N, C-alpha and C positions, 0 to 999 in steps of 0.2 A: 167301650162297652157295646156299642151297636155295630161297629165295623170290624174290628180285629178279633175280639174275644169270641164272637160266634163261630169264627173259622176253626176254633179248637173243638167244637161240638161235632162228633162223628156223624150226626144226622145231616150235616150240611157240607160234608167234605168228600163226596164221591168223586169230584173232579180231580182230586189229587192223584188218582191212579189212571186218569183218562189220557190217552195220547192225542188229544185233539185241541181245538181252539179254546174250549172252555177252561182247560188247564192253563193255557197261556194267559187268558184274560184274567182269571181269578188270581193267579200267582202274581201277575204284574200289579194289579190293583192293591192287593194286600201288602206287597212289598213297598209300594209307594207310601201307603199308610204307615207301615212300620218304620220307614226311613224318616217320615215327617214327625213321628213321635219318639224317635230313638233316644233322645237325651232324657226324656222323662219316663220312658218305659223300656229301658235298655234290655232287660232280660227277655221280655215278651217279644220285642222287636228282633232280637237275635234268633229266638226260636222260630219265628215266622219266616225270616229271611233264609235261615239254614234249611228249613223245610222246603221252601220254594226252590232253592238251588237244586235239591235232589229231585223234586217233583217235576220241574219244567224240563228236565233232561229227557223225560218220556216223549213229549211231543217233538222235541228237537231231534230225537233219534228217528222219528217217522219221516224226516226229510231224506234219509238215506235211501239208496246210495247216491242219487243224482240230483236231488233237490225238488222232486215233485211234491205237491201238497195234496194229500189224499182228499181233502174236502173241496178242492176246486178253487176257482178264481176269486169269488167274493169272500169266502172264508179265509183264503190266504191273506187278503187285506185286513181282516179282523185279527186272526190269530198271530200272524207274523209281525204285524205292527206292535201288538202288545208284548210279544216276545222280545222285540228289539227295544221297546221301552224298558223292559226289565233289565236287559243286558246293559243298556246305556246307563241306567241308574246305578246298578251295582258296580260297574266299572268306575264311575265317577266317585262313588262313595268309598269304595274299598281298594281301588287301583288294581283290580283283578277281575277276570270273568269266571274264576273258580274252575277253569278247565272246560267250561261248557262249549267254547268255540273251537275246541279240538275236533268237534263234529264237522267234517268237511261238507257233508250233504247240506247243512244249513246255509253255508255260503253259496252253494251251487243253485239254491232256489231262486237267486236273482235271474239266472238264465231262463228258468221255467216261466217266471212272470213276464219277462221281456218278450217271450215268444208266444204268449197266450192271446195276443190281440191280432186279429186279421186286418188286411188292408181296408175292409169296410168300416173299421172302427168298432167292431163288436168283438167280445171275448169268446173264447171256447168255453161255453157255459154248461159243461156237464154237471151232473148232480144238482144239488139245491142252489143253483147260481143263475142270476140273470145275465143277459148278454151286454148290458150297459157297462161300459168301462169306467173305471175310477182312477183317481190320482192316488199314488202310493208313496208317501214320504219315506216309508221304510226302504224303498229302492235307492234313495239317495244315501242312506246310511250304508247299505250294502255296496253301492258303487264306489264310495270312498274307501271302504275297507279293502275292496278288491282292486282299487286303482284302475277302474275300467268304466269310463263314462258312457260307453256304447250301451251299457245296460239300462240307460235312461231313455233309449230311443222311443220306446212306447209311452213313456211318461210325458215327453216334450209336447206332443200335439194337444194334450188335454189340459196342460197346466193352466193356461190362460182361461179356458172354459171353467175349470174348477174354481179359480180364484174369484169368479163372479158369484159363486154359490156358497151357501153355508156348508161347511164340511168339517166334521169333528176333529180330524187328524191334521188339518191344515197348519196349525201352529208348529208342528214338529218339522215341517218343511223348512221353516226359517232357521231351525237349529241344524238339522242333518244336511240340508242343501246349501248351507252358507258357503260362499266361495266358488260354487259351481257355475260356470258360464253356459247358459242354455243355448247360446249361439254356436257353441263348439262341441256339440254332441256328435261323435262319429257314428257312422253307419255300422251295425254289427257285421262281423266278417262271415259268420255261418248262417246258412238259410234253413238249417234243420236242427232241431233240438230233440233229443231222446232222453226220456227219464224212466227208469225202471222203479221197482218198489211196490208198495201195496196197491197203488192206483197208477199203473204205468201209462204213459202218454207218448205220442209222437206228434211233433208239430213241424210242418214243412211249408215252404213258400218259394216262389220263383224270384221275388224281389222284395227289398225293404222300402224302396222308393217309388215304385210304380203302383198307383192306386188301383190299377186293373189286374194286378198280379194274381196268380193262383195261390190259394192257401188251403191247407188241409190240417185238421186236428182230429186225432183218433185216440180212443182210450180202451184199456182193458179193465182189470180189477175185479172187484167182487161186490155183490149186493149188500153184504154185511158191513162194508166200510161206512164210516160216519157220513151222513148226508147223501149217501149214494142212491142212485136210481138203478133199476134193472136195465143197464145200458152198456154192458160190455160189448165191445165191437162197434159201438156207435161212433159217428164222425160228423164233423161239419166241413163244408166245402164252399169256397168262394172263388169267383172270377169276375172280372169286369165291374168290380165294386159291389157285387151282389152276393149275399149269402144264399146260395141255392139250397144247400142241405143245412137245416137248422135244428136247434134243440129248444123245446119249450122252456126248459129250466123248471123251477118250482112253482107251486101255487102258494099264495099267501097262507102262512101257517094258521093264522087265526080263523080264516075262512073255512078251514078244514076241521080244526079242533073244536070250534064253536058248534059244530054239528055232531059232536060226539064221536068223531073218527079217531081211532088210535093211530096217530101219525108216526110214532117213534118206535113201534115194535117192528123189527125187520125180519121176523121169522117168515118161512116160506109162504104160509097161508094167512099172513097178517093183513089187516085192513090197509096198511100203507100201499101194498101192491095192487089194490083195487082202485086207487086214485088214478085217473086217466093219464096224467102227465108223468107218472112215476114208473110205469112198467115198460117192458120191451116192445109192446104192441105199437107204440107211437114213437119209438126211437129209430134211428137209422142203422138198424141191425137186423138180425134174423129172429123169426118166431117159428118154432117147430111144433106141429100138431096143435096149434092154438094155445100152447102152454107158456107159463112164465119161465124165464130163466131161473136156474137154481141159485138161490142166494148163498149157499155154502160153497159154490164153485169159485174158481179163481182163473182169470184169463191173463196169462203173462205175455209180455212182449218178448218174442223169441228171435227176431232178426230185424236188421235195418241197414239202409245204405243211404249215404248223402250224395251219391253219384248224380251229377247235374242232369244226365240223360235219363236216369231212371232212379228217382228218389223215392224210397219205399220203406214201409214198416209192416211187419207180419206179427199177428197175435194168434195164440192158440186158445180157442174158445171151447175146447172139448169138455172141460169140467162144467161149463155153464149149461151144456145141453146133453150131458151123458145119460139122462133118463130116456133119451130118444135117439141119440147119435153116438157112434163109437169114435168119430173124429169130426172136428169142426175147426178149420183154420181160416183166418181172414187176412188178406194182404191188400194194401192200398198203396198206390204209387202215382206220382206225377211224372208223366212221360214226355221227354224232350221239351220240358217247360211249357207244354201246350195243352194238355188234357189230363184227366184222371181216370185210372182204372181201379175197380174194386173186384177182387177175385176171392171167392169162397170155395174151399175144398171140403166136401162133406161125405161122410160114410155113415149110412144108416146102421142101426144095431139089428136085433133080430125081428124087427117089425117095420112095416112101411112107415115112411115119414112124409108129411106134407110141410115143405119149407116155404115160408113167406119172406120175401125180401122187400123192405120198405125204405122209402126216403121221405122225410117230412120237409115240406117246402112252403115258403110264403109266396111263391110265384104262381102265376096262372098256368094250368096244366092242360095240354092238348094231346090226347092219345092219337098217334098217327099211324098205328098198325105196325106189323112186322117187328114186334118187340121194341118199339120206340115211343118216346114221349117228348114233346117239345115244351120246355119251361120258358116263360117269358115274364120279365119284370123290369121296370124302369127303362124300357126301350132296348133291353138286352135279351139275348136268348141263350139257352143251354139245351143241348140234345142229350137225353138219357137213352142209351142204346144197349139193349141186352144182346151180347154176342153169344153167350152160352148160358143155358141151353137154348137151342133154336126153337122157334115156333111158339114161344110163350105168349100169353095174352096179357097185355098191360092192363092194370086196374087202378082205380082210385078208391080211397076209403074216406069217409067223413071224419072230421076231427071234432064233431059235436058229441058230447057224452050224454047218455040218457039219465045219468045220476045227478040229482039236484045239488050235491055237494061239490061237483066238479066245476072248475072255472070255464068260461066260454073261450073258444080259440078261433075267433074270426080271422078270415083272410089266410087260412092255412089249408093244406091238402096233403094227404098221404098218397104217394104213388109207388107202384111196384108191381110185383107179380108173385105167383105161387107155382111151385113145381113139386112133383111127387118123386121121392127117392125110395125105390124098392128095398125091402129088407136085405141087409148085408151087401148092398151095392154101393158104389161110389159115384159121385157126380161132382162137377165143378161149375160154379156160376161166375160169369164174367160180365161186368157191366162197365160201359164207357160213360163218362161224364164229359161232354165235349162243348166248350165255349164256341159261340157262333163263328168267331174269327179264326179258330184253330184249323190248321191243315192237318188232316189225318189220313194215313194210308189205310184204306178199308181192309186190306189184306194183312194188317198187323197181327202177328201171332203172339198171344199172351202165354208165356212159359209157365210151367208148374211152379208153385211157390218154392219148392226146394232148389230151383235153379235161378231164382231171382237175384241172388247176391253172389253168384259164382263168377 
């Protein structure tokens, strides 16, 4: 009466047509209830389970083609776990998955999650996700199905830590992880993972075993995606165990909604994009003429290479900025396993454009002139060097908001520069991120993006 039957009321069932975590969570919960009462309420249970099989195919399709999860790291843990609870239950009850696992993108999502953690032990926390990593029993189910225990590489370091804490999904680990020897988890073979789809991402690193390895995660996508921020083109970057380029992640939802802010309206001029942490102004991307990215635009991943000497990914950001620019492409690369370059190729439309390049960091920032800034944290250093355009003035911006509804952001700084692009002209911006120990040829020439993968 209070659990299953209300789900037949259309006033409570908008989640049935949603391709996101709430579909997965609601269908899984109702299916467990229907299975528990099956013998006494067979017809109702059949109705609810049949409906769930059709409905949950929507979010499962959103993993296509490569396994990316549109809502990011934390929501993967929520939605995917409930999806696998659903699959596990119906397979045991009916000895079939009803064709749902013919979706190959769903299996590929194990690679996505395994690559989302950097050497620092923080996740690539784009959109409404925190950087604290979690244990994912769902990964044990996936690794068994795929017969690949290397997919558990990122789970192994945290499993003992998580066992000490209350964790709602922990009992599933005893079921899905039974028989897996944690002492024989092999190192993953590939150091780069690429996922296209609604929220495309590229994840690359120089080592799985070196705590000082370089790590880069970058995303494209659209502001209209579930839980998204205006962060197309944004990236995180690590070296020497330090996350130099960071993402704030979300603000506590209740702290925003309790002040009357409409958090969930994602239209261009909605209140959501006035929240300090949610717009492009404080992400590691571009801001043009002081305006928001266009929420209806989409930034696809257009090229990538896993070449160990030049590991890179290129995104086309044009639709995100086409109210001011006629072209915007961003490429990011790890060069010779030593340092990172970020190259933006920009063409202004029929009016002048002021382009701001920003990097959000938890490090101390020292501006040292000539387009350079020195970042320092935990006894380590990183040089931010603007190669092109020449003669720019490096700046820092405060991360303290004037709005009382915004959360404080102590210990963080925005660093970057601004440059003017004349109407109908083209420029390219090239920025080096150089760890202190890296040896770099100062005469290194960064090729145009269309020559990166030739």
